[in-house]
C-alpha positions in Angstrom: -20.2 -3.2 0.9 -21.4 0.1 1.9 -21.3 2.9 -0.5 -19.0 5.9 1.1 -20.5 9.2 0.1 -17.2 11.3 0.0 -15.2 13.7 2.3 -13.7 16.9 2.5 -10.1 16.0 0.9 -11.2 16.7 -2.4 9.3 15.5 -11.8 11.8 15.2 -11.0 13.4 12.7 -14.0 14.8 9.7 -12.3 18.3 9.7 -14.3 20.0 11.2 -11.3 18.3 8.4 -9.2 20.6 7.0 -6.7 19.4 3.4 -5.4 20.8 3.4 -1.7 20.9 -0.3 -1.9 22.0 -2.3 -5.2 22.1 -6.0 -6.3 18.0 -5.9 -6.3 17.8 -8.2 -9.5 16.2 -11.8 -8.3 16.9 -15.1 -10.0 14.3 -16.1 -12.6 14.0 -19.7 -11.3 10.5 -19.4 -11.1 9.7 -18.7 -14.7 11.4 -21.8 -15.6 9.1 -23.7 -13.4 11.3 -24.7 -10.6 10.8 -24.3 -7.2 11.1 -20.2 -6.3 14.3 -19.1 -4.7 12.3 -17.4 -1.8 10.3 -19.3 0.7 6.6 -19.1 0.8 5.2 -19.3 4.6 2.4 -21.6 5.6 2.2 -20.7 9.3 -0.7 -18.0 10.1 -1.2 -16.0 12.4 2.4 -15.0 13.5 3.9 -12.5 15.6 6.1 -9.6 15.1 9.6 -11.3 15.9 8.3 -14.1 13.1 7.6 -11.2 10.7 11.2 -9.7 11.0 12.6 -13.2 10.8 10.5 -13.7 7.3 11.7 -10.4 6.0 15.6 -11.1 6.9 15.1 -14.5 5.3 13.5 -13.3 2.3 16.1 -10.5 1.6 18.7 -13.2 1.7 17.0 -15.4 -0.7 16.5 -12.3 -3.0 20.1 -11.2 -2.6 18.6 -8.1 -1.8 17.6 -5.8 1.4 14.4 -6.0 3.6 13.7 -2.3 2.9 14.9 0.2 0.3 14.8 3.8 -0.3 14.4 5.7 -3.9 15.2 9.2 -3.3 13.8 11.8 -5.1 15.3 15.1 -6.4 18.5 14.2 -5.5 20.2 13.9 -2.0 18.4 16.9 -0.6 14.7 15.7 -1.7 12.3 13.4 -0.1 13.1 9.7 -0.6 10.4 6.9 -1.0 11.1 4.0 1.5 10.0 0.5 0.8 9.4 -2.4 3.0 10.0 -6.0 2.0 6.6 -8.4 2.0 7.5 -11.9 2.1 5.4 -14.0 0.4 3.2 -16.5 2.4 -0.4 -18.0 3.1 -2.8 -16.0 5.0 -6.7 -15.7 5.6 -8.0 -12.9 4.3 -11.4 -11.2 5.3 -13.3 -11.1 8.9 -15.2 -13.7 10.8 -19.0 -13.0 10.9 -18.9 -12.1 14.4 -16.5 -9.3 13.6 -18.3 -5.8 14.3 -19.1 -4.5 10.9 -18.3 -7.5 8.9 -20.0 -7.5 5.4 -21.0 -9.7 2.8 -17.8 -9.1 0.7 -15.6 -9.9 3.4 -15.9 -13.7 3.7 -13.0 -15.3 5.5 -10.9 -17.3 2.9 -7.2 -18.5 2.3 -5.2 -16.4 -0.1 -1.9 -17.2 -1.3 0.8 -14.3 -2.4 3.3 -16.4 -4.3 6.1 -13.8 -4.5 7.6 -11.6 -2.0 7.2 -7.7 -3.1 8.1 -4.4 -1.6 5.4 -2.0 -0.4 5.9 1.9 0.4 6.1 2.5 4.0 3.8 5.0 4.1 0.9 6.4 1.5 2.6 8.9 -0.7 3.3 12.2 0.9 2.6 15.9 -0.3 6.2 16.4 -0.3 7.1 13.2 -2.6 4.1 14.2 -4.7 5.7 17.4 -5.4 8.9 16.6 -6.0 7.9 13.9 -8.4 5.1 15.9 -10.5 6.6 19.6 -9.9 3.5 20.7 -8.9 1.1 21.0 -5.7 -1.3 17.8 -5.6 -4.8 19.0 -7.0 -7.4 20.0 -4.8 -4.8 20.6 -1.7 -3.4 23.9 -0.8 0.0 25.1 -1.5 0.6 25.3 2.1 -0.5 22.1 2.9 2.2 20.3 5.3 4.5 18.4 3.0 4.3 15.5 5.6 0.5 14.9 4.9 -0.7 11.9 2.8 -1.6 13.2 -0.2 -5.5 13.6 -1.4 -5.4 12.1 -5.1 -8.3 11.5 -7.7 -8.4 7.8 -8.6 -7.3 8.9 -12.4 -4.6 10.6 -11.0 -3.2 8.2 -9.2 -3.4 5.6 -11.9 -2.9 7.5 -14.9 -0.4 10.2 -13.8 1.6 9.6 -10.8 2.1 5.8 -11.7 4.0 6.3 -15.1 5.8 9.2 -13.2 6.8 6.8 -10.5 7.7 4.2 -12.8 11.0 4.7 -14.1 12.2 5.1 -10.4 11.9 1.5 -10.0 15.1 -0.6 -9.2 16.6 -2.9 -12.0 14.4 -6.3 -11.8 11.5 -4.6 -10.4 8.2 -2.6 -11.6 5.8 -0.4 -9.6 2.2 -1.2 -9.5 -1.0 -0.2 -7.8 -1.4 -2.8 -5.2 -4.7 -5.2 -5.5 -6.8 -5.8 -2.7 -5.2 -9.3 -1.5 -1.8 -7.9 -1.4 -2.7 -4.9 0.3 -4.4 -6.7 3.2 -1.6 -9.1 3.7 0.4 -6.5 3.7 -1.6 -4.6 5.9 -2.4 -7.6 8.2 1.4 -8.5 8.9 0.4 -11.7 10.6 -2.8 -10.1 12.6 -5.8 -12.5 12.2 -7.9 -9.6 14.5 -9.8 -6.4 13.5 -7.0 -4.3 13.7 -3.0 -4.1 14.4 -3.6 -3.9 18.0 -6.6 -6.7 18.3 -10.3 -7.1 18.2 -11.3 -3.6 19.9 -11.6 -0.4 18.7 -9.5 0.9 21.6 -6.6 -1.7 20.4 -6.3 0.6 17.4 -5.5 3.7 19.0 -1.7 3.4 19.2 -1.6 2.6 15.4 -4.5 4.7 13.7 -5.9 8.1 13.4 -9.6 7.4 13.7 -12.6 8.9 14.7 -11.8 8.9 18.2 -8.2 10.2 18.4 -7.8 12.5 14.9 -9.6 15.5 16.1 -11.4 15.1 13.0 -8.3 16.1 10.6 -5.6 14.3 8.5 -2.3 13.8 10.3 1.3 13.9 9.0 2.5 10.0 8.1 4.3 7.9 10.2 3.1 9.5 13.6 1.5 6.0 15.0 3.1 2.9 15.5 4.2 0.6 12.4 3.0 -2.8 11.9 5.2 -5.4 11.9 6.3 -5.1 8.4 7.2 -1.9 9.0 4.4 -0.5 7.5 2.4 3.0 9.1 -0.8 4.3 8.8 -2.3 1.1 6.8 -5.7 1.8 8.7 -7.1 5.2 9.3 -6.0 8.8 8.3 -6.6 8.3 4.6 -8.3 5.4 2.7 -6.1 3.9 0.4 -7.1 3.6 -3.4 -6.1 0.2 -4.8 -6.3 -2.1 -8.0 -9.8 -3.4 -8.4 -9.4 -4.5 -12.2 -12.2 -3.8 -14.7 -15.3 -5.1 -12.6 -17.9 -3.2 -10.9 -16.3 0.1 -9.1 -13.0 -1.0 -10.8 -10.7 0.7 -12.8 -13.5 1.6 -15.6 -15.8 2.9 -13.5 -16.5 6.8 -14.2 -17.3 7.6 -11.2 -17.1 5.5 -8.0 -13.7 3.4 -6.9 -12.8 0.9 -4.0 -11.1 2.3 -1.3 -9.5 0.3 1.4 -8.5 0.8 5.3 -10.6 3.8 7.0 -9.9 7.3 7.4 -9.6 9.7 10.3 -13.2 10.4 10.5 -14.1 6.7 10.4 -14.2 4.7 14.0 -12.1 1.6 14.8 -14.7 -0.9 13.8 -17.9 -1.1 11.4 -17.5 0.3 8.1 -14.2 2.2 8.8 -10.7 1.4 10.0 -10.9 -2.7 10.1 -8.0 -4.9 8.3 -10.9 -6.4 6.1 -12.9 -3.3 5.3 -13.4 -1.9 1.9 -15.6 1.1 0.7 -16.5 2.9 -2.1 -15.2 6.4 -2.8 -15.6 9.3 -5.4 -13.6 11.7 -3.7 -9.5 12.4 -3.7 -8.0 9.6 -1.6 -4.9 8.3 -0.2 -2.5 6.0 -2.2 0.5 3.3 -1.4 2.2 1.9 -4.1 4.3 -1.3 -4.5 7.1 -3.0 -6.4 7.0 -6.5 -8.0 9.6 -8.3 -9.5 9.8 -7.3 -13.2 8.8 -11.0 -14.4 6.2 -11.5 -11.8 2.4 -11.2 -13.6 0.6 -8.3 -13.0 -2.8 -8.1 -11.3 -5.8 -8.7 -13.7 -6.2 -5.6 -16.2 -3.2 -3.6 -14.6 -1.5 -1.4 -17.3 2.3 -2.4 -17.7 4.3 0.5 -16.2 7.1 -0.7 -18.6 4.8 0.5 -21.4 3.8 3.5 -19.3 7.0 4.9 -18.3 6.9 8.7 -19.5 7.4 12.1 -17.9 4.3 13.2 -16.5 
């Protein structure tokens, strides 16, 4: 894993929260040791039609939606849109032959035992302002509200996560996703280098990278989504993720791990690849997820129920 040298990119309360879809509480059969009420899929890889089928089938099992919307600041404010990510097995990492393959990317099987929801885009400037009642640190007041926000790691974990926690629907909790969930959600059935295939040019329709970004970050959701309906899983801004207490993890005083590439990296090598992680000390992007209330948190992750407070 190469060290990333850094880049230029440096509340409303939820009492009035209106969930546009109700009935999200999930059966607790898994807590009793029974078979879970949702499917856990084994077939890998899979295409976009299968991804959509899995989302519909899983939503039916959960008695909930395959997408949900959480409005901030009332009807006139921004909305946080989440997509359902079904449970399943996938092959994480990259083959030795992939351009840019590194030793921390060995191909291996991982299992996502429970479905979860993932934010459709990285958190935007607009959503940050509505949630925190301030401009993002290090970003100008005139910044386009549609841009993905650039946050220091500690702000993403210690300030924004607790501010967002009260907005979680009943039966669910907010987390900063770990690497396995983030890569599984980003892949959406794709075993190759990027959502389009195994060539740098295949990423063009899905990601802002060195070849097409004009060396600047872009508003979210301008490129094609992946098969789950998630935008900008590669490129545009790096993603912070939960790495636990280990090296470059949550306890680090300087460098933290990031995923997915950025607007000034290529769609290969140490850039926008579905297996790639790097290290950064600069403000980066963030995309939160929702887990069932009873689900086990990623190792060392703060309990959102214990950190629900006004920022």
